[in-house]
C-alpha positions as CSV (number, residue, x, y, z in Angstrom):
1,M,174.9,140.5,191.6
2,L,173.6,141.8,188.3
3,K,173.0,145.2,189.9
4,K,176.7,146.0,189.5
5,F,176.7,145.2,185.8
6,V,173.2,146.1,184.5
7,K,171.8,149.5,185.5
8,N,168.5,149.1,183.7
9,P,166.0,147.5,186.1
10,T,163.8,146.0,183.4
11,L,166.8,144.4,181.7
12,R,168.2,143.2,185.0
13,I,164.8,141.4,185.8
14,L,164.8,139.8,182.4
15,L,168.4,138.6,182.8
16,E,167.6,137.2,186.3
17,W,164.6,135.3,184.9
18,A,166.7,134.0,182.0
19,L,169.3,132.8,184.5
20,V,166.7,131.0,186.7
21,I,165.2,129.4,183.6
22,A,168.6,128.3,182.4
23,I,169.5,126.8,185.7
24,A,166.1,125.0,185.9
25,L,166.6,123.6,182.4
26,F,170.1,122.4,183.2
27,V,168.9,120.6,186.4
28,F,166.0,119.1,184.4
29,L,168.3,117.8,181.7
30,I,170.7,116.3,184.3
31,I,167.8,114.5,186.0
32,E,166.2,113.4,182.7
33,N,169.5,112.0,181.4
34,F,171.0,110.5,184.5
35,V,168.4,109.9,187.2
36,F,164.7,109.6,186.1
37,K,163.0,109.6,182.7
38,S,159.3,109.7,182.1
39,T,157.8,107.8,179.2
40,R,154.4,106.8,177.9
41,V,153.4,103.1,177.5
42,F,152.6,102.2,173.9
43,G,150.7,99.0,173.1
44,T,149.3,96.2,175.2
45,S,152.2,93.9,175.6
46,M,152.6,94.6,179.4
47,E,149.0,94.4,180.4
48,A,147.9,93.9,183.2
49,S,150.9,95.7,184.8
50,F,150.8,98.7,182.4
51,F,148.1,99.8,180.0
52,E,148.4,101.8,176.8
53,G,148.7,105.5,177.7
54,D,150.1,104.9,181.2
55,R,152.9,107.3,182.1
56,V,155.7,105.6,183.9
57,I,159.0,106.6,185.5
58,I,162.2,104.9,184.3
59,N,164.7,104.9,187.2
60,R,168.1,105.2,185.6
61,L,170.0,104.7,188.9
62,T,168.8,101.3,190.1
63,F,171.0,99.3,187.7
64,R,174.1,101.4,188.4
65,F,174.1,99.7,191.9
66,R,172.8,96.2,191.0
67,E,172.1,94.0,188.0
68,P,168.6,93.3,186.8
69,V,167.0,90.2,188.4
70,F,164.1,88.0,187.6
71,G,160.9,89.9,187.7
72,D,162.3,93.4,187.2
73,V,160.5,95.5,184.6
74,V,163.1,97.1,182.4
75,A,163.1,99.7,179.6
76,F,165.6,99.1,176.8
77,S,166.5,100.3,173.4
78,Y,164.7,98.2,170.7
79,P,167.5,96.4,168.8
80,A,166.1,97.0,165.3
81,D,165.5,100.7,166.0
82,P,167.4,102.1,169.0
83,S,165.4,105.3,168.9
84,Q,162.4,103.2,170.2
85,N,162.2,102.0,173.8
86,Y,160.5,98.8,174.9
87,I,159.3,97.9,178.3
88,K,159.4,94.2,179.3
89,R,159.9,91.9,182.3
90,V,163.2,90.1,183.0
91,V,162.7,86.3,183.0
92,G,166.2,85.1,182.4
93,V,169.6,86.4,183.6
94,P,173.1,85.6,182.4
95,G,173.8,81.9,182.7
96,D,170.1,80.8,182.7
97,T,168.9,78.3,180.2
98,I,165.5,79.2,178.7
99,D,163.3,76.7,177.0
100,I,159.7,76.8,175.7
101,R,158.1,73.4,175.1
102,R,154.5,72.6,174.5
103,G,153.6,76.2,175.3
104,L,155.3,76.1,178.7
105,I,158.3,78.2,179.8
106,F,161.2,76.5,181.6
107,I,164.1,78.3,183.2
108,N,167.0,76.0,184.1
109,E,164.8,73.0,183.5
110,E,162.2,74.2,186.0
111,L,158.7,75.2,184.9
112,L,158.1,78.9,185.3
113,N,155.3,79.1,187.8
114,D,154.3,82.7,187.6
115,S,150.7,83.8,187.1
116,R,151.8,86.7,184.9
117,F,152.9,84.2,182.3
118,E,150.2,81.7,181.3
119,R,150.7,78.9,178.8
120,I,151.9,80.1,175.4
121,D,150.0,78.9,172.4
122,N,152.3,77.5,169.7
123,V,151.4,80.4,167.5
124,F,153.1,82.8,170.0
125,A,156.1,80.6,170.9
126,G,158.3,82.9,168.8
127,N,160.8,82.3,166.1
128,V,164.1,81.8,168.0
129,N,165.5,78.4,168.7
130,F,165.1,76.9,172.2
131,P,166.6,75.9,174.5
132,Q,169.1,78.7,174.7
133,T,171.6,79.6,177.4
134,L,172.1,83.3,178.1
135,D,175.7,84.6,177.6
136,D,177.3,87.0,180.1
137,G,175.6,90.4,179.9
138,Y,172.4,89.2,178.2
139,F,168.9,89.0,179.6
140,F,165.7,87.2,178.4
141,V,162.7,89.4,178.6
142,L,158.9,88.8,178.1
143,G,155.9,91.0,178.0
144,D,153.3,90.2,180.6
145,N,150.7,89.8,177.8
146,L,152.4,87.0,175.9
147,S,149.8,86.7,173.2
148,V,150.8,90.2,171.7
149,S,154.3,90.8,173.1
150,E,157.3,91.2,170.8
151,D,160.0,90.1,173.2
152,S,163.0,87.8,173.5
153,R,161.1,85.0,171.8
154,F,161.5,86.8,168.5
155,M,164.6,87.5,166.5
156,S,163.6,91.1,166.1
157,V,164.2,91.6,169.8
158,G,166.3,88.6,171.0
159,N,168.2,88.5,174.2
160,I,168.8,92.0,175.5
161,H,172.4,93.2,176.2
162,R,173.0,94.9,179.5
163,G,174.2,98.0,177.6
164,S,170.8,98.4,176.0
165,I,168.9,98.6,179.3
166,I,168.0,102.2,180.1
167,G,166.6,101.6,183.5
168,H,164.1,100.0,185.9
169,V,160.4,100.7,185.4
170,N,158.5,100.4,188.7
171,F,156.3,103.5,189.1
172,I,153.2,104.7,187.3
173,W,152.5,108.4,187.7
174,F,149.6,108.8,185.4
175,P,146.7,108.2,185.3
176,F,146.3,109.2,188.9
177,S,143.9,106.4,189.6
178,R,146.8,104.0,189.0
179,F,149.5,106.2,190.7
180,G,152.1,104.2,192.6
181,R,154.7,101.4,192.5
182,I,154.1,98.2,190.5
183,N,155.5,94.7,191.0
């Protein structure tokens, strides 16, 4: 195609490469912004599911077809600084009533019986008032490592609005020793 317009073979090769690079960059940006996003895990709040330095994939499509449910790991914009992304696990969905009493987590008056969330010491019970019922479009999230996680128990994060959720995190791609899907 460029042969008709550009007679110089060196210039034609450079233009062809520039076109290939531009198309590849365009495809990458579409995928990065609308399909998948790679990010690095910072901190220890999601151990033992994710460790500091893990590279994970944020699937931006999952929640276009369904709402987050209990147990989903989500990436969302940190309310106090939307340029930062947090990764936490959904524990409460719209309409659920969340309560933390005597270091135990209750959802709709039933004790949360999930090995990922052990008893919370009073020190880490957070600074929001319980019980609380989640409004439409809001989710209660916790880090798997409750003793260090800044999550919905704290006013700085609070309940996460559906519009703040970037995507579903369920795949580690690095380090290769941990490559694969997570629960």
